[in-house]
C-alpha positions in Angstrom: 43.2 3.5 28.9 43.0 2.1 25.4 39.2 2.0 25.6 39.3 5.8 26.0 40.8 6.2 22.5 38.2 3.9 21.0 35.4 5.8 22.7 36.5 9.1 21.3 37.0 7.5 17.9 33.4 6.1 17.9 32.1 9.5 19.0 34.0 11.1 16.2 32.5 8.6 13.7 29.0 9.2 15.1 29.5 13.0 14.9 30.7 12.9 11.3 27.8 10.6 10.3 25.3 12.9 11.9 26.8 16.0 10.2 26.7 14.2 6.8 23.1 13.2 7.3 22.1 16.7 8.3 23.8 18.1 5.2 21.9 15.7 3.0 18.6 16.6 4.8 19.3 20.3 4.1 20.0 19.7 0.4 16.9 17.5 0.1 14.8 20.2 1.9 15.9 22.9 -0.4 15.2 20.8 -3.4 11.8 19.8 -2.1 10.9 23.5 -1.4 12.1 24.5 -4.8 10.0 21.9 -6.6 7.0 22.9 -4.6 7.4 26.6 -4.9 4.1 28.2 -6.0 5.1 29.5 -9.4 5.6 28.4 -13.0 7.0 24.9 -13.7 10.3 26.3 -15.1 10.9 28.3 -12.0 10.2 25.2 -9.9 12.7 23.2 -11.8 15.4 25.9 -11.6 14.8 26.3 -7.9 14.5 22.6 -7.2 17.8 21.8 -8.9 19.6 25.1 -8.5 19.2 25.8 -4.8 20.7 22.4 -3.6 23.5 22.7 -6.2 24.4 26.3 -5.2 24.2 25.4 -1.5 26.5 22.4 -2.0 29.1 24.5 -4.0 29.1 27.2 -1.3 29.4 24.6 1.5 32.2 22.8 -0.3 34.2 26.0 -1.0 33.7 28.0 2.2 32.2 26.0 5.1 33.4 22.4 4.8 36.4 21.2 6.9 38.6 21.0 3.8 37.4 24.3 2.3 39.6 26.1 -0.1 38.5 29.5 1.2 39.0 29.8 5.0 36.7 32.1 7.0 38.2 34.5 9.4 36.2 34.9 12.6 36.6 36.8 15.8 39.0 34.8 18.1 40.7 32.8 15.5 40.3 30.8 12.3 37.3 28.6 11.7 38.5 25.2 10.6 35.1 23.4 10.3 35.1 21.7 13.6 33.2 22.8 16.7 
């Protein structure tokens, strides 16, 4: 039964790696969209840098598993894990 523990450990590592890569893809996508927004160059720079930065701050403070602000949802407390 020791293999069962290793199996769940590896699935957890894969899950956390996938979540991290998806978060990076979201930040990259927001930055890409901001820099390619059809407007003046200063607005493109502000959106390209600001959107990923604001998103990362909100994610870190509210949505991340170790968030300082916990969300209350129907049926219990959201702790960051599905």
